[in-house]
C-alpha positions in Angstrom: 0.1 0.2 0.2 3.0 2.1 1.0 4.3 2.1 -2.7 1.0 3.2 -4.0 1.5 6.3 -2.8 4.3 7.1 -4.2 4.2 9.0 -7.7 5.4 6.8 -10.2 8.2 8.7 -11.5 9.9 9.1 -7.9 9.2 5.2 -7.8 11.6 4.5 -10.6 14.1 7.2 -9.7 14.3 5.5 -6.4 14.5 2.2 -8.2 16.8 3.3 -10.5 19.5 4.9 -7.6 19.0 1.8 -5.3 20.6 -0.1 -8.2 23.4 2.1 -8.9 24.3 2.0 -5.0 24.2 -1.6 -5.6 25.9 -2.3 -8.6 28.5 0.6 -8.0 31.1 -1.6 -5.7 30.7 -4.4 -7.8 31.8 -2.8 -11.0 34.5 -1.0 -9.3 35.6 -4.3 -7.7 35.6 -5.9 -10.8 37.2 -3.0 -12.9 40.3 -3.2 -10.3 40.6 -6.6 -10.5 40.5 -6.3 -14.8 43.7 -3.7 -14.6 45.7 -6.2 -11.9 45.5 -8.9 -14.7 46.1 -6.4 -18.0 42.9 -7.2 -19.0 41.7 -3.6 -18.9 43.8 0.1 -19.0 43.9 1.8 -16.1 42.1 5.6 -16.7 43.6 8.6 -17.6 45.1 10.7 -14.6 43.1 13.7 -13.3 45.9 16.4 -15.0 44.6 14.5 -18.6 41.2 14.6 -17.7 41.6 18.2 -16.7 42.5 18.8 -20.3 40.1 17.0 -22.0 36.9 18.4 -23.7 33.8 17.2 -22.7 33.2 15.0 -26.1 36.7 13.4 -25.1 35.7 13.1 -21.6 32.0 11.6 -22.2 34.0 9.0 -25.3 36.7 7.8 -22.4 33.7 7.2 -19.6 31.8 5.8 -22.6 34.4 3.0 -23.4 34.9 4.9 -26.8 38.3 5.6 -26.8 40.2 4.2 -30.3 36.8 6.3 -31.6 38.0 9.6 -29.8 41.4 9.0 -30.6 40.6 9.1 -33.6 39.0 12.0 -34.0 41.6 14.0 -32.3 44.4 12.5 -34.6 42.4 13.8 -37.7 42.2 16.8 -35.2 46.0 17.1 -34.6 46.7 16.6 -38.6 44.3 20.1 -38.6 47.3 22.0 -36.0 49.7 19.8 -38.2 48.9 21.8 -41.3 48.7 25.0 -39.5 51.6 25.4 -37.1 50.4 25.2 -34.7 52.9 23.3 -32.2 51.5 23.6 -28.9 47.4 22.5 -29.6 49.3 19.6 -31.1 51.4 18.8 -27.9 48.0 18.8 -25.9 46.2 17.4 -28.3 49.1 14.4 -28.3 48.7 14.0 -24.4 45.2 13.2 -24.5 45.8 10.7 -27.4 48.6 8.9 -26.1 46.5 8.8 -22.8 43.4 7.3 -24.4 45.3 4.6 -26.2 48.9 4.2 -24.7 49.5 0.8 -26.4 48.8 2.4 -30.0 52.7 2.8 -30.9 51.5 4.6 -33.7 50.4 7.8 -31.7 53.9 8.0 -29.8 56.3 7.5 -33.2 53.5 10.2 -34.4 53.9 13.2 -31.8 57.8 12.5 -31.3 58.5 13.1 -35.3 56.1 16.2 -35.2 57.6 17.5 -32.2 61.3 16.9 -32.5 61.4 17.0 -36.1 58.6 19.0 -38.1 58.2 21.6 -35.0 61.8 21.9 -34.6 62.5 22.5 -38.0 59.3 25.5 -38.6 60.8 27.6 -35.8 64.7 27.1 -36.5 64.0 28.8 -40.3 61.2 31.1 -39.2 63.0 34.8 -39.5 59.9 36.5 -38.1 60.8 35.3 -34.6 64.2 36.4 -32.9 67.1 34.2 -32.7 66.8 33.7 -28.8 63.1 33.0 -28.8 64.0 30.7 -31.6 66.3 28.4 -29.9 64.9 28.5 -27.0 61.2 26.8 -29.0 63.7 24.8 -30.5 65.5 22.9 -27.7 61.8 23.0 -25.9 60.3 21.1 -28.6 62.8 18.6 -28.9 63.5 18.1 -25.8 59.6 17.6 -25.4 59.9 15.2 -28.0 62.2 13.2 -26.1 60.3 13.0 -23.5 57.2 11.6 -24.3 59.6 9.3 -26.6 61.0 8.0 -23.6 57.2 7.9 -21.9 56.2 5.6 -24.8 59.0 3.2 -24.3 57.9 2.8 -21.0 54.6 1.8 -22.4 55.9 -0.4 -25.3 59.4 -1.6 -23.7 60.2 -3.2 -27.0 59.3 -0.6 -29.5 61.9 -0.2 -32.5 59.6 2.0 -34.0 59.4 4.8 -31.1 63.5 3.9 -30.7 64.2 5.2 -34.7 62.5 8.4 -34.0 63.9 9.0 -31.2 67.2 8.5 -32.3 66.8 10.5 -35.1 65.9 13.5 -32.8 68.8 12.8 -30.9 71.2 12.6 -34.1 69.9 15.2 -36.4 68.3 17.9 -33.6 70.3 17.8 -30.4 73.7 16.4 -31.8 73.8 13.8 -28.8 75.4 11.5 -30.2 75.7 9.7 -27.1 72.7 9.6 -26.5 71.6 8.1 -29.9 74.1 5.4 -29.3 72.1 4.4 -26.6 69.2 3.8 -28.4 70.3 2.1 -31.5 71.9 -0.1 -28.8 68.4 -0.9 -27.2 67.4 -2.1 -30.7 70.0 -4.5 -31.3 68.0 -7.7 -30.2 64.3 -6.6 -30.5 61.8 -8.0 -33.2 61.8 -5.4 -36.3 65.3 -4.2 -35.3 67.3 -3.0 -38.4 70.2 -3.7 -39.9 71.8 -0.8 -40.2 71.6 -0.4 -36.4 74.6 -2.7 -36.0 76.6 -0.1 -37.6 74.7 3.0 -36.3 75.6 2.2 -32.9 79.0 2.5 -33.5 78.8 5.4 -35.4 77.5 7.1 -32.7 79.4 5.8 -30.2 82.8 6.6 -31.7 81.7 10.6 -31.3 80.3 10.0 -27.5 83.5 11.0 -26.1 85.1 9.0 -23.4 84.1 5.6 -25.5 86.8 6.0 -28.4 88.6 2.9 -27.4 85.2 1.1 -26.9 83.8 2.1 -30.4 86.8 0.9 -32.0 87.2 -2.3 -30.6 83.1 -2.3 -31.3 83.9 -1.3 -35.5 86.6 -3.5 -35.5 84.9 -6.8 -34.8 82.2 -5.6 -37.7 85.0 -4.8 -40.2 86.4 -8.6 -39.4 82.9 -10.1 -40.4 83.6 -9.3 -44.3 83.0 -7.2 -47.3 79.1 -6.8 -46.4 79.9 -4.6 -43.1 82.9 -2.5 -44.5 80.7 0.2 -45.5 82.2 3.3 -46.2 81.4 5.4 -43.4 82.4 2.4 -41.2 86.0 2.4 -42.2 86.2 6.5 -42.2 84.7 6.3 -38.6 87.6 3.1 -38.0 90.2 5.6 -39.6 89.5 8.5 -37.7 89.5 6.2 -34.1 92.9 5.1 -35.5 94.2 8.5 -35.3 92.3 9.2 -31.9 94.1 6.4 -30.4 97.2 6.4 -31.9 96.8 2.7 -33.4 99.8 1.1 -34.9 100.2 1.6 -37.5 101.0 -2.0 -38.5 97.8 -2.5 -37.0 95.8 -0.1 -39.0 92.9 -0.9 -42.2 94.9 0.3 -45.1 94.2 4.0 -46.4 93.5 2.6 -50.5 90.9 0.2 -49.0 89.0 3.6 -47.8 89.7 5.1 -51.7 88.6 1.8 -53.0 85.4 1.5 -51.1 84.4 5.4 -51.6 84.8 5.4 -55.6 83.1 2.1 -55.8 79.8 3.6 -54.0 80.8 7.1 -55.2 80.5 8.5 -51.5 81.2 11.1 -50.2 83.1 11.9 -47.1 80.5 12.1 -43.7 81.0 12.7 -40.5 78.2 11.6 -39.9 75.4 9.1 -41.8 72.7 11.8 -43.1 69.5 10.0 -41.8 67.8 6.7 -41.2 67.5 5.9 -45.0 71.3 5.0 -45.2 72.0 1.6 -44.0 
């Protein structure tokens, strides 16, 4: 009799609230268990939630992370087209938090900030030189930070490391860090063949590692003609001089000349990019 006196809309509301209260603890416990078992990704942090727009937030709460991330990737491309680098950075922070296991997102943000944004500000003469340098360093450093964050999510990623190495090598001129990243690639699934040589190349330009680099590159040299590319030979010759290697143990100068002519090779201190094996 009591329930008959309660207005029907209010009765429905009470039932729904009661059901929600009973269901909440059960779902929370189940969600925690799934996260512990790595069957469900943890939700983005509080600071990320503050950065997200209403549509992205609703998508996350509704389990539509992939859909929202796809929409934001398109938005980031538009920001790239208009050189809105700071907006692009914020967008990719959200994207990588929505889909932290998606390798392509981490590669893209390192490429956009570390390569595109740095090039954009470096040659923008409308910006004062000191501001250009500040922005250049800021974008390159942020690209590295995000790339390292991506490796914490995907430790075996070769693609992220390749993009990170390019930023270290071409933008920051940090050859020690570049050597470290190439070394980390060795043995990982999908590791490119040139990583074996590039590790030695950049180790040779890392102060204090000349002897280690020489021993490493000579080991490659002894593997035969396949490894005796012009850059490797030139690196070894420079290390022979730096380390005062006895002339009797040095590789013949004519071997370098012969390989250089054969490959129409132009002398250079470092490989020009990741396209060169």
